[in-house]
C-alpha angles and dihedrals in degrees: 000000000000123000091251091050092049091048092051091048092052091046092050091049090047092053094044094053092045092049090052093052099037112071140140096262130173114308092244092053092047092047091050093056092041089057093041093057094055114100094215089063090068098047092107090052091048091050093050092047090049090051092054092045098047102038094070129074100023133271095302091057090045091053093048091047091050089054090048093050091049090051091049095051092043088054094042100041108024099041093045097044102034103032115020100037096051091042096052093032096194111170119239113246087249088062099033110106091211094065113003096096091053094057132083121232125199110233090342095295111158105156126220126324101264127048111174112133111015118241092202091055093045095049094041097050092041091056093043093048094048093048090050093049092049102042100027090197127135099231092052094046094049094044095046095049094042088056092047094047090048090052091051093047091051090058092052094045091051090050097237100117139041116229090250089056087057095044093050092046092049093050092048091049092053091049092048091049093050092050092048092047090054090048091049094047096047092045091050093050090048093051091047089067091064106033138028111273131150123256109286094231091053098055098085099027121110134056115012111254097240090170090082092056092044094051091047091052093046092049092052090048092050091049090051092050092047091049093050098045 
């Protein structure tokens, strides 16, 4: 199979999967995913997750973790949006002449011009991967990745990303999170040589932070009620 043939096959598969997920569904369903995809919707969840992350290990650990989180989101958001997207310049499906007229758009929302890779997927999977690496607890892992997968699905349902946009963004997010986790861990162990800090492996041990799962569930419930009213 030639490169052109492989590219066309992937593009056809991309379009087929997107067409199957994107459809003009009931208004309540469309409103739900339109609200889900908005970052402001998840501010309470971000605040609760930040509380659980920063309250353990003392102020030095909190400061180092803040620096690490800033680095991660700069990598995940800035590099993807400001460097990779303009360089690759792949049109979103909502702007791609080959498919845009066959898709449905909720309230005319089409997103920006370029879509590869997806910022939502990159940010979502970066956050989910870092939370999983730090807490290593089932409830956090399941909740974080459910949220990230939901965010990715919302972008497909709204017709503003191809599946490969999502896949590339998710993979980049996981890589960014792993790199930042290694930076955070090595920096912590280095600082521990010069100032009193607890054992690294003990910081996030203990009772599972169920508040994150509860806030996620409540947010989804509120979105469902708002969409149905």
